[in-house]
N, C-alpha and C positions, 0 to 999 in steps of 0.2 A: 375584411380588416382592411379600414387605409389608414398610414401613418403620413403624421406631417413634421418634418423636421426642419426647424431655426433658432439660430442665435440669435440672444439677445441684447440689441448695444441702446439703443432708447425706449422709452416710453410709445412717443410715436410710432416706429416701426413696432414695437411689442404688438399695438392696438391692433394694427395694419393687416400683422400677420391672422393676428386673433378676430379681424373678421372674417379672412378667407377662411375659415373650423368652420364659425357661428354659419355662414354661411351655407361651405358644404354640409354639415347638418343638419341642414334646415329642409334641405332639398335632396338627401337619402336620408331610407329608412337609417335608428342606430341603435342601440342600447345601450351600451355606454360609450365613456370619454374617458381618457385616464390621461392626464399628463404629465409629465416625469421631467424633474430637472434637477440637471445638473451642473454645477456649482463649483471652482473651482476659487471661489473668494467662501471663506466665512463673515464676510460681512450682513449680522441678522438683515438692515436695514433693506439692501439691495434683494435679498431674499425673498424677503416680505412681502415688498414692494411688489416685483413679479407674481408673486404668489396671490395678493389681491388684487391686482388686475386684471388675471385669468378668473378667478372664483365672480367678481364682477360681471365676464364679458359672455361664462358657461359656467351658471351658479351650480346647475348639477354634476357638473366634472368632479373626479378624482383626481387630485390635488397632490401629489407627492416628489421627492426628492436625497438629496443628500449632497456633503461640501462631496469633493473629487479629489484626483491628481492631474485630471488634464478631462476632457470630454470629448465624446466622438460621437458624429454625426457624418450620416449620407459616407461612413464606413472610415473619415476620416479624424485626425484630432482635429479638433475646432482649435482656434485663435482668439475664441471668443470665453468671457472668463466663466459667462451662463449659457447654458444651448439646455432648447426645450423642446421636448420628444411628445406627441400627443398622436394615442393612439386611439382609432372609431373604433368601436366593435360592430358593426353590421346586422348580424346572426339573432334574431330575439330571443333564441335558447341560452345566449354568453353571458354567463356570470359572473362579478367580480364583487369583491368586498375587500375594502383596507382596514387593517390592523394595527393601532401601535401603540405600543409603550414603553416606559424607561427601565434602561439593560444592562447593568451593574452585578460585578460577583453575588448580591446579595439574592436581587429579585430575580437570575436568570431562568433557573429554573422551575416559580414560578409561573413564570411569561410562559415557556414550555407548554406547562399545564392546559395553562388556559388556551393556546394555539390549539393543543393536539382535542380542546374537547371542542372548541369550536369548528374544525374540521369535525369531526365524528358527527356533528351535530350538521353537518352541512355536508349532503355526500353528495352535490355536483365536483365537488371540487377536485378539479385534478394538476394542477401549477402550485408554488408559492413563488414566490416572488420575494427577495429578502435584501433586502437594505439597511444596515445597519451599523453601528461606532464600533470600534474594537477596544480604543482608549488602551491595548498594554494586559486588555483579560485575557484568560483562559477560555476559548471555546469549544473547550474540546466539549465537558458536563452537557454544553449545549447542543453540540451535534451531535452526541451520544443519544439524549435525551429526542432529537427528534425522527431517531429510527424507530419509534413505535408507531411512528404516523404510518397508515395504510399503504402498502408498497408502488400501487397504483400512481399515488402523489411525488410529479416531478418536484425537486426541494432548488432552487439555486441562485443566485443573488453578489453578490462585493458590498464589501466594508468600505462604508466611509474613508476617508481620504482630508490630506488638506494637498495644495498645492507647495510645500514645501516638504519631502520626503520624510526630512530627518526631526519633524515635531509628530505629534502622537493627536491635540485638539482634531476633530473633526465633526458633525451634524448629521442629524435628519431632519427632515419637516415636514408637514403633510397639513391638510385641511381641516381632518381628521384628530391633530393630536397637538397640532404645532410644530415652533422649532424649542429643539431638544440635542442636548451634548451629548448625554448618552441614551439612547435609543435603535428600538430597531422597529421599521417597518415590514408588514407585513403583507403583500397582494395575493389575495387568491384568485385564483379564475380557476371557468369551467362550463362545464354544461356540453349538451350531446354535440354539437359543431363547433366545441372547441378542442385544439389538437396542439402536439407541442416535441415536440425531438429536443433533447440535449446534451451534448456533448464535450471534450474540453480538451485543450493540444497543449502540450510541451514545449517538445523538441530538440528538448536538453538528452546529451546522450549521458549514461554510465560512463565514469572516466577513472581506471588502475584499481584496487583491491579495494576489496570493503573492510570495512574497520564497525569495530561492535561500540554501540552503545552504552557506556559503561554505567553512566553518570548524568540523570539528566530530570531536570525538576520544569516541568509546563515548558515555558517558552527557551529556560537557559539550558543549557547544553557546556555541560563538565568536564564530563572525560571523555573520549578514544579511546579504548583500547588497553584502557587503565591511565595514559594522561591527558597533560592540559589540550582540552580541543582543539585550543591555537594553535597545537603544533603539528599539525594536520596543513596548514595552510602556506607555515614556514616552512616545512621543512622539501613537500615536496612541490610548492608553487611560491615561494619565497617574498609573502606574504609580509607586510610589517604593521602593524598595530596599530596604528597613527590616524591621522586626520582623513586617509585616503581608502579605509579598512573597505569600507562596503561598498566604493564604487568598484575594487582591482578586485572583493570573490565576487560581486555581482552576475559574471561572468560561469561562477564555480557553486552554485548552492548543492547542500546533501541528496543525492535520491535511493529512496528506498520504500519498502515495501508495505501499504497503511489496507487492514480492511480492503486488500486482496489486492490491488491499482498500486500504482506508481506515484509517488508522492513527491512531490521538491518542494524543503524546506533554507530557505538566506536565512545566512547571517546578519545583522544588520549591524553589531557595535560587537568592539571583546574587551571586552574588561583587564583588566590586569595581570588578574591570575593565572587567563584565558580563558576566562570562563567564557565562550560564546550568546551573543540573545540571541535569538533567531527570530523569523517572522510569525512563529506557529511553534504553539508546542509541537515538541517530536519524543515518539517513544525509547525508554529506556529497552536495553536489552535487543533493542534490532539490530542487523549488519544494515548500513550506511555504508554508500560511496559515493566521490565527489561526480561531478557532473558538468559537462563544456555545454554552454551556448552556441550553437553552432549555425548562421542563418540560413544555408543552406538544405541541413536537416530541418527547420525551424519547417522555410517554406512548403518543404516536402511535408512536412504534419498540414499543411494546412491545406494543403491542394487536397490531401487524400480528402479531407474533414467534408473541407466544401465540394467534392462527390456526393458526400452520401445526403447533406444535406439539398443537392438539389436534385434529389433524386425525392424528397419529404415533400418540395415545394411549399414551402414556407410562405407569408404572405408580408413577415417582418423577421430579422433576423435582434436579436439581442446579447450585446457581446458586455461582459467583466472582463477587466484585462489588468494584469500587476503592472504596479507604477514602477515596478522589476525591469519589466520586459520593455517601455516606455522610456528608460535610461540605459538598458542598453542598446536599441536603437536607435538610439539617438530622435531629437524630435523632427531631423527631416527623411527619417526612413520609417519609425513607427508604421507611418500606415498601410507599411509591405502586406503588414500580416493579420489588419481588415478592413481596409479596403475592397478588396477582391470576391468579400461574400453582400458588396453593394452591387455584384452583379447581380445574385442573383434576387435581394428584395431586398429594401429598405435596409440599413442599417445603424443601428446607435448602442451608445452605451457608457462607462469610465474609468479612467484607468482608477484600482481596489489598493485599501490595507491588505486584502485577501478575497479569495473566493472558491464561495461556497456553491457545491453541486452534488445530487445524490448520485454515486453508481450502485448495482446492483441491494438495492436497499438501504445502503448506508452515507450517511451524509458527511463529506469531508472536509478539511477547510482546508486549502490550496493556498501555492504562494508561487509565484515566476509560472503562472498558468493561465490562457488563455480559455474563459469559460464560456461557451457561447446557448442560446434557445433561442430554441427556431420556432414559431407559431404560424397557423393559421388561426379559418375558421374556413369550415369544409373540406370538401375535398379535394382542395389543392388543382382547380384546373390551370389549364394553362401553362406553357412551355415553360422551363427555366432554366438558365444559362449560366455558369458558372465562367468567369476571365478571367485568368491568372495567366498573366506575361512570362513566357521561358523567364530562366535566370541568366539573360543573358548581361545582366548587372552585376553580375558576381565575377569576382576575374576565378583564376586558374588558382592563385595565392590561397580563396577559402575552400575550396573542392578542397587542396591540400592539406589543408587544417583537417577536414573533414576525414580524411583516408587515415590522414594520421592516429587522427583520432581513433577511429573503426580500429587499426593497427594496434595502438596500445589495448583497448580493450580486449582482445583477441589474446595477447601473449600473455595478458595478466589474466584471463581465462585457466591458458595452456597452464603457466605456470601452477595457480594456484591448485591444476588439478594432479599435474603435477607431485605437487606438498602435500594433497591427500592421498594416494598414490604409496609416495617415501611412507609418511604418518602410517599409512598402513599395512604396510611390510614392516614395520617396528614393532608393531605389535602383533601378528600373525604368521601365522605358519603354514609356507609354501605350499605345501602338502597338500593337507588338507583343506586351506582353507577356514580355519578355526586359529583362535585366538594363540598363541606360543604360553610357555609357561609364568615366562616373566609378567604379561597382562595377565593374566589368570589369576596370579599373586595377587597381582598389586589391585586388584578390582573383589581379591577374598577380603582382604585387607582395607579394604573400605569402605568393604557392606560390614563388619566386623562392628570397626570405628565410629558407624553411624548406628551402633546399634540394632541394627533389622535383626529379625529370625529368617536363617536361612538353613537348611539342607545342603554338605555336600556328597556327587559322584562320584566314586573315583569306579573306572571301568579298564580292564586289561585281553586284551587279546588271546584266548587261549592258545599253548604252544603256538605261539610266531613265528618262533627260531625257526621251524619244522615248515609252517609253512615257506619262507626265506630259502631253505636247503633245499628242499622237494620239488618247487614250483618255479622260485628263481625272484629276487629282490620285487621284480616288476608285478609281480602278482602280489606280491607285499604289499606294494603300494595301492596295489588296487583295492584289497584290503582294508586298506587304512581307508581309504578315501568312501569304499561303500559305508565306514562305522560311521564316519564324520558325516555325510548323506541322511543318516538314519536320524541322529542326533537332533540335524538341524532340522528335519521335514516335524519329531515329534518336537520340538521346541514351539515349534509354530502350533500346532494341530493340539496342543495342551493349553492355547493362550499365551506364551510364557514371552512371544516378541512384543519388545517396545516396539512396536511400530505407531505411529497415529496416524499418517498421512499419505501410506502407502501398504498395499494389498502383501500377501507371501505372492499367487498369483502374478503380481506384475514383475515384482521381486524375480520372479523361474522364468519371468520373462525371453526368450532366446534374445529378439532383440532389446534390450536395455544389456550395456555392456559390462563385462563381468565384474572388473574393480567395482562399479555400483551396486549389484548385485552382493558383494564382498564389503563393500561399508552402511549398507544398507540394515543385512546381517549383523556388523556387529551394533548395531544400535538395540540389545534384549536385555531383559531385565533377566533374564537367567543364563549369563554365558557361557559356552564350551570353550575348553580347549584343552587341543593334544599337549597332554604334563610333559610326556618325552616317549618315546620309540613308539611302541602300543598303546599305552597307558595316556585314557583322557580325566580331563576334571569338567564335572557341572556345576554349577554353582546357581540352586534354585530358593533364589531370595525371595521371603515372605511367603514360603509354602509350606502349608504343614508337611510332615512327616510322612503320611499316608498317601496325599499325591505327588511323595517325591520316591515310594518305593512302587505306588502303581507305574510311575514315568520308568525308571530303572528294568522292571518286567517288562516293560513292553518292547524296549529296547534290545532287547537279550531276546524277546520273541523275533522279532521283525529283522535282526541280527540275523538269526539263526536260519530265518527263512531264505535269504536271497543266497542263489545258487551262480557261483565265482565260476569262472569258465576254466582254470586250470584248479585251484582249490576247492569248489564244491564247495558243500554249508561249511560253517564256521562257526565258535563259540566264543562272548564273554563271559565274566566274570565282573562281579557288578558290589563294590562296598559302598553303603546307603548310613551317614549318620547325618546324627539335626546338631549343630554347633550349639553348644552349651549358653546359655547368659553368663560376657564377663569371659568365653576359651578365648585362649591364642591362635590365630593361623598355624604357629608351627604343633599346637596340642591338637587341633582338629585336623589336621594333615596326618598325626602320628595314627587315629585313630580312623580316618576312614582307609589307611592302609595296611593298617589290620583287619580291619572286615573285610577288604578285598581279599586279603590272604584268605580270612576264614572262606570264605566264599570258593575261589580256588581248593584248599585243603578239603573240603568238602565235597567234592566230587568236579570243581570246575562247571561252567555257565550257569548259572543261580548269580542269585542279590541274597549278598545280607548285611540283615542291620545291625549296626553295633550299639 
């Protein structure tokens, strides 16, 4: 695979550069030629003039391109308004196909359905490169629909942009569908000798505490923790909602997890009511943190990814970098994060309005991110190196900022853990590690107010005073802990734990901190609590009374089977009631207490249903 990169300055120089490409292709074997035109001008006349000259010189080539916020040639930000990258594929087995569609909110899903149909009918496809206009659209439905395409197909690309970052107008164009201000180009690539490696780099670090996105709609972020979203920027960073809002918030996008990976979302505008207009959609009910852009961390991430790409031995490297990164670095410094890839292979690309990459099967729209696609034909012979100068161009002050950000992050995490422990202490019993009476009452009241069917199971250790008097209070505590363990174990075994992401075995792993186990076990749909002294209460939500009786009987037998060191075998009496429709909590407490009394009165060590 051979690549030619050059800037457009005049028709004469363009023809001279194209003649070189034409002569090279005639002297070598080549299967496909692709011209990609990156233009930081929307001058349609200029774009079509360049496209037509290419078409006349090499008529069988694919020609495609888009408007940009800057062009990347040989790893650097180009000074030219139009840059041209010509990729020549040499292997006869390599195949390419270009698709172009009109793209808007009404056509987006139909477009994806047609793309999926074409890919399904084209088994050689290994990669899809996207160039598309965004124009304020929500691209989430499009990204979600792309998920259905065979997982082995790499999907990557960038959103067309405008040289003026504050404007939305952009364009894509090709010799398949012409010039379009609302469109998408899809370049399908594949064949048995075609290989691709994709990755992404952020380098932004999460900073400070988490905020819950309590209200959002597409790219509009209304509320964080129930307050206007803008309040976060003013309270923590003293950023005003004025004409400098975008540039001042650029270093501090939001950082959150989406489809299993970390995603950045940057605000581009703040409305009078405190609503933030984001660069892309942000999910509701997710936890987000502010992130800090740090040059040292960014270049460290570039270094790590560069070493991975060297191992792939690419013929070319394509980069799709967010325009916000260009603004962050500034014109003089921006090439520091892209130029190192030129030492591996010819590197080109553009500055985008949004970056797209498939990761673990999901296609995600990124912001403030650098997406990289390294490609080659064949097995990748020859030596590759990754040259990146040591960070001598950074002052100690930058490194200090990096360390300060790390310190704040660690301190925030410790504070969050401390608060979690305090919250847990407020609702739990220190001896049994079960809920305390107040928390159990709160949960029972909530269950009843929601109208859920439920049963109450009340337990009392038989003759507990005698255990304390004859064996000592420490042994009495051991008996209470023993019954607590039986209750937690059987709640799990009967499938009553509300655990979605962690197994019971993980919860009981000795390496898992005790506090984490307690918090995890707190998330149950059958809460268990110490009601007072030797009494316990279990709320079995949406459980039939027959299953509640079975649970109670198993608790009675398993507890009775334990042999304590001094107290030996002990027993428990249990009362069970089904909460009636419209019944109050106080009424249910009285009935289950009476059922427990009946179990005691009938000889203890038994279960009584009232």
